[in-house]
N, C-alpha and C positions, 0 to 999 in steps of 0.2 A: 671572366676571365678574374677578377681579385677572388673570389668566392672559389677557385680550383685551384689557385695558389695558397691562401689559408688552408683549406685541406689539407691540402703537400704538406704544408709546413708544420700542422697539427699530427700528422700520420709519422713526421718526422720525429718530432719529438717525442712521442708514443715509444716510438720503437727505439729511439736510443734510451729510454727510461727502463723498458724492458731490457737491452741489452744489457744495460750495467748492471742491473741489479742480476740479473741470469750467469752474467761474468763474475760476480761477487761471491754468490752463493754455490758456482759450481765445486764438488768435490772434486774432478775429475782435472787434473792439471791442464793435460790437453787442451777439451773440451772448452777449459774457462779461457785461455791463451788466443784459442780461435775466435772465441766469442768478443775479446778485449781486441783482437784486430777487426772484425768485422765493426764494433764499436768506430773504432778510429776512421774507419771508411766511410760511415755515416757521418763522423763528426766533420771530418774534411766537407762532404757537401754541404753541410749546415754553412761551413764558412766560405764556401762557393755560394751560397744563397745570400750571404749576407755582405757578400760583393769584396771579399778580401781572399782575392787568389792567393797571394801569396802566402799565408797564414794556411790554407786550404793545400798547396802542393806539400809544405813543410812538416804538417799535419799525416798529408797521406805518406809521404816519404820517413820521415821519423818516427811519428808515433805510430803507425800501422807497419811499415815496413821495417825497418831497421830494429825497433824494438821488439816489432811482433818476431822476426825471425831468430834474435836473441831469448826471447822467453822459450820458443819451440824448442829452441836446443838446448836451454834448459831443464826443460820440463822432461825430455827424452835422455837429458844425462839424469836426472832426478827420477825416473823411472828405471833405468836400467842399473842404475846404483844401489839402489834398495834392497835390501836383503829380503830373502821370499820370507814368508811369513809361517811356513810349513815347518821350516828348517830351525832347529833350536838353536840360539846361542850357546856358544861355552860357561858354563858353568863355574861358579867361583870356585879354584881350586885347581879346577882341570889344567891348565897351562904351567903351573908351578914349578914343574920340572924334576 
């Protein structure tokens, strides 16, 4: 039984490392936030495995839930507020009246 738990802990650790690297290197903000939320939920599972249920619940609620929702809203707002790449901006002297 301990071999199974050890294998599960190793798999969980490796998955956390991969998710952290993927979230940090992602160029798309929405994908990075989704990876961050996944990381937070798996981290909550790690805290539960370490027998810290209070920290696990806080991580799931605040780290993955609230922070993830705020970051998704910010990523959506940044994507819609960004000017199109095809339209050139105003040139110097065009708006001088």
